[in-house]
C-alpha positions in Angstrom: -10.1 -15.0 40.8 -13.9 -14.7 41.7 -14.7 -12.7 38.5 -12.3 -14.9 36.4 -14.1 -18.3 37.5 -17.7 -17.1 37.7 -17.5 -16.1 34.1 -16.9 -19.7 33.0 -19.7 -20.4 35.0 -17.3 -22.8 36.7 -17.1 -23.5 40.8 -13.8 -24.8 43.0 -15.2 -25.1 46.4 -12.7 -26.3 48.8 -13.7 -27.1 52.5 -16.1 -23.8 53.7 -18.0 -23.3 56.6 -21.6 -23.7 57.2 -22.6 -20.5 56.2 -20.8 -20.5 53.1 -21.9 -24.1 52.5 -25.7 -23.4 52.5 -25.1 -20.7 50.0 -23.0 -23.2 48.1 -25.4 -26.0 48.0 -27.9 -23.5 46.3 -25.5 -22.9 43.3 -24.2 -26.4 42.8 -26.3 -29.2 44.8 -28.7 -31.0 43.3 -31.5 -33.2 44.9 -33.9 -36.1 43.7 -37.4 -35.8 44.5 -37.6 -39.6 44.2 -34.3 -40.7 46.2 -35.6 -43.9 48.1 -33.3 -44.0 51.4 -35.1 -47.7 52.5 -36.4 -50.3 49.7 -39.3 -52.1 50.7 -39.8 -55.7 51.1 -41.2 -56.9 47.9 -42.2 -60.6 48.8 -41.2 -63.3 51.3 -39.5 -64.9 48.6 -37.9 -61.4 47.1 -35.5 -59.9 49.6 -34.7 -56.9 48.3 -34.2 -54.5 51.1 -31.6 -51.9 52.7 -33.2 -52.3 56.2 -32.3 -54.3 58.9 -35.9 -54.4 59.8 -38.1 -56.7 57.3 -41.7 -56.8 57.4 -44.6 -57.1 55.2 -46.3 -54.2 54.6 -43.0 -52.3 54.5 -42.9 -49.3 52.2 -40.0 -47.5 50.4 -39.0 -44.7 52.5 -38.1 -41.5 50.5 -35.1 -39.4 51.5 -36.1 -36.2 52.4 -35.3 -32.8 50.6 -33.9 -31.3 53.7 -31.9 -34.3 54.8 -30.5 -34.1 51.2 -29.7 -30.2 51.3 -28.1 -31.3 54.6 -26.1 -34.2 53.1 -24.9 -31.8 50.5 -23.7 -29.0 53.1 -21.6 -32.0 55.1 -20.1 -32.9 51.7 -18.9 -29.1 51.1 -18.2 -28.7 54.6 -16.0 -31.5 55.7 -13.7 -32.2 52.4 -10.3 -33.3 53.0 -7.2 -31.4 52.3 -7.1 -30.8 48.8 -10.6 -31.9 47.8 -12.9 -30.0 46.2 -16.0 -30.2 44.6 -16.0 -28.8 40.9 -19.1 -27.5 39.1 -19.1 -26.8 35.4 -22.2 -25.0 33.6 -24.9 -27.4 33.9 -23.0 -30.6 34.4 -23.6 -32.3 37.9 -20.7 -31.4 40.5 -17.5 -33.4 41.1 -15.5 -34.8 43.8 -11.8 -34.1 42.8 -8.4 -34.1 44.8 -5.5 -31.5 44.0 -2.1 -32.1 42.9 0.4 -32.1 45.8 2.1 -28.7 45.8 5.9 -29.1 47.3 7.3 -27.3 50.0 8.9 -24.5 48.3 12.8 -24.3 48.7 14.0 -20.7 48.1 15.8 -18.9 50.6 14.9 -15.2 52.4 18.1 -13.7 49.8 15.8 -15.6 46.8 13.0 -14.4 47.7 14.4 -10.7 48.5 16.2 -11.1 45.1 12.3 -11.5 43.4 11.0 -8.4 45.5 13.7 -6.6 44.3 13.6 -7.1 40.3 9.8 -7.0 40.6 10.2 -3.8 41.7 12.7 -2.3 39.4 10.9 -3.7 36.5 6.7 -3.2 37.7 6.8 -1.1 40.8 6.9 2.7 41.6 9.1 4.5 44.2 7.8 4.0 47.5 6.9 7.9 47.9 5.4 8.4 45.2 2.8 5.2 45.8 1.8 7.1 48.8 1.5 10.4 47.5 -0.8 8.7 44.3 -2.7 6.7 47.5 -3.4 9.9 49.6 -4.4 11.6 46.2 -6.9 9.4 45.7 -8.3 9.2 49.2 -8.6 12.9 49.4 -10.9 13.2 45.9 -13.0 10.2 47.1 -13.2 11.8 50.9 -14.3 15.0 49.1 -16.7 13.4 46.8 -18.4 12.1 49.8 -18.8 15.2 51.6 -19.7 17.2 48.8 -23.7 17.5 48.7 -25.1 15.8 45.4 -27.0 18.2 42.6 -30.6 16.9 43.7 -29.7 17.3 47.6 -31.0 20.8 48.9 -28.0 22.3 50.9 -28.2 23.7 54.4 -27.4 27.2 55.2 
């Protein structure tokens, strides 16, 4: 599935752990080098500030890049259930809420019928599958133990 979505250059990220969030923000996150965290007081007559402290010589405070990356990491880590960040091509990431999926109502008998029909239509007998897996495994094992042509054989 990752290959299919990756081929469309689309990323859907549901709640992830910190390690994954640190990796994924580098792919979908964007920071603003001119993002203002705190607006300065322009003059006594113009009270334009988001700060509770207003002084005459106040300057704008910019949001640092590490702080912005941490905000992105937290945005990915602490998503609510059914919430995801979606990034497509070069567009900015957007937060979405997925549809509710109703609880399934299939009985054990229904599930067993589906298994049986699927096995009849698409499956192979268990013994045949087991034999094919063993054959593939032994071939792969032989390839690993055989020396490469470029490797000298010790006698």
